N, C-alpha and C positions, 0 to 999 in steps of 0.2 A: 546149586551149592553144596547140598547135603550129600550127593553122590561124590563131589569132589573130597569132601570131609572124609567120607568112608573110604575112598580109594587110598587117602593119605593115610589113614588108621592102617590099613592093611600093609602099606609099605613100612610104616614105623614098626608094627609088630614084628614083621619079617627081619627087620634090622635089629630090633631088640633082642629075638631069639638067637640072633648071630652074636650076641655079645655087645652090641652097641648100647651101652647105658644111657647115652645121651638120647637115644631115641625113645627109650622108656621113660625118661624124665620128660619129654616132650608130651607123651601120651598123658602122663599123670597130670601135667600142668593144663593140657587142653581140656581134660575131662573132670577135673577137681571140682569146678563150681557146679556142675549137674550133679554129682555125687552128694555134694553138700546140700543142695537143694532136695534131693531124694530123702534125706534124713531130717532136714529142718522142721518140717510140719508133722513128723510122726513120733519124735521122741523129746524128751525134756533133757535132763542132764545125760552127758554120755555121748553126745552126737560126734565129737571129734575122735573119740575112740572108735566108734563105728566106721568113720570114713577111713581111718588108719587100718581097721581090719579088712575093709574092703580092698584097699590098694593092696595090702599084704597078700591076701588070698589071690588077687589077680597075679601079683609077681609070682607067686608059689606054683601057680597052676597055668602060667602063660603058654605052656606047651600044649595044653588042652584046646586052646583056641584055634580052630582050623578053618576059620573063614565062611562057615556055612552061614552065619549071620553077621550083623555089624558088630564091630568091636564095642559100640555103645550098648547095644542089646546084651552082649555078653557081660560087659562090666555092671550094668544094672540088675542083671540076674544074680550076680554075685551080691551086690548090694541088698536085694530082696532077701537072699538066704541069710545074709548077716542081721538083717532087721528081723526075720522070724526067730532066729536063734536067740537073739537079745530079748525078745518078748517072752519066749519060753523060759529063758533063765530067770527073767523077773517074776513070772508067774510061780514057779517051784512048786506046783500043785500036781497031784495025780491025774487030773483031767486034761487031754490034749487040747491045744487051742485050735479053733476053725477061724481062720483068717477071712472066710467069706461071711463071717457072722460077728467076729469081734472088731471093735474099732479102737484107733489110736487114743480116741477120748477116754475109753475105759482101760487100756493097756499102760499109758504112760502119763507122766505129769504134763501140765500144760506148758506149751513152748513159750518162749519170750519174743517171738516174731511180732514186730510192730508193723502196722499198715497205716498209711497215710489217710485213706478214704473208708468211710463206713462200710461200703460194699465190699472192699477188700478184707476187712476184718470179719464181716459176715461170712464171707467166701472161705476163709480160712478155718473159721470155726466149724462150718458145715461139713468141709472136707474130712475135718478130724472126726466127725460123728458116723463117717461111712464105714462100712466093713473095710478092713485094711486092704484086701486084694482090690476092691473097687477104688479106694483112695489112690493105690498105686497106679492102676490103670489110667484114672483120669489125670493124675498129675504128670505122668510120663506122656500122656496124650497132649495135654494143654501147654505144659512147661518145657517139655523136651522135644516136642514134635515127633515121637517115636510113632511109627506105623503100627496098626494093628497086628501085623506079623512079628514086628519086634516086641511089641507087649507080649504076645504069645510066648516068644522065647523066654521073656522075664519070668512070667508066671507058669511057664511049663504048660501051655495050653494050645490046643488046635486053633488055626486061624479063625474058624467061625465061631468058636467059643469066645475068643479074644474081642471079636467084633461085638458079639452080644455082651460081653462084660463092660465094654465102653458105652454101649447104649443104655444098658440096665444101670450103670454107675451114674451116667447124667440124669436118669429118672430119679434115682435115690437122692442125688445131690439136691435137685429142685425140692424134693420132699422134705429134706433136712433143712434147707434155707427157709421153707415155710414154717417149719416147725419152731425155729429157734428166732424168727423175726417177729418184733412186736411192732413194727411200722410198715404198713401196706406200701407207703411210698418208697421206703428203702428196699423192700422185696422186689417190687416192680422195676425200680433202677437196676437191681442186681441181676434180675432174670432177663432184663431186656437185652443185656449185652454180656452174657456170662462168659464167652470166649474172650471178649476185650479186658474185662476185669482179671481174667486168668492170666492173659499176656502182660498186663500191667503189674501183677503180683510177680512174675517172673523177673521183670526188669527192675521193679522198685524195691521190692522187699528180699527177694531171693537173688540179689544181683550176681552178674557174672564174676565178679571179682571180690565178692564178700567172703572172706575166710575167717571172719571172727567168730 
């Protein structure tokens, strides 16, 4: 299924470059929810503006997409650059930001994402306490199903480094969960099915058609 989507994306991109505005619209509609999810747990106010910036940058730079990677990977790479620029603009200080050290928890106001289950709420909080680059890697892995190679494109990393980033990110996530949970039972429940809770968050909290 994923291969079919990637192939369809390539056809749509070619048509879009040739002047087919309807093909561009279909691409945006197909990938809007994923881009919205990308920003949802990383920024407070201004999420809609960052989504708009991402698609505008994609529109302006569509000739640069040559198909070496998936269109989704290319689009999320733009979203990542937009996110980093947003954080830098908010910081406005002389010190450069290190996204392998700084977290969304320290760089942005709390999000208003609500989760039905305690495990989900705990997972969202823990993800925001990871360094941004690790949060990005894990959320793209769990929520969007991107491969390590695609995540490497997003973060501009070699494949081996991207794989390490995912493994290290999971270890940091487990440590963050242990650090913020005051219930051994809740912690055990969350860690026992981490991937399951992540999938549920994608469907229930960060839904495919949620544009609010």
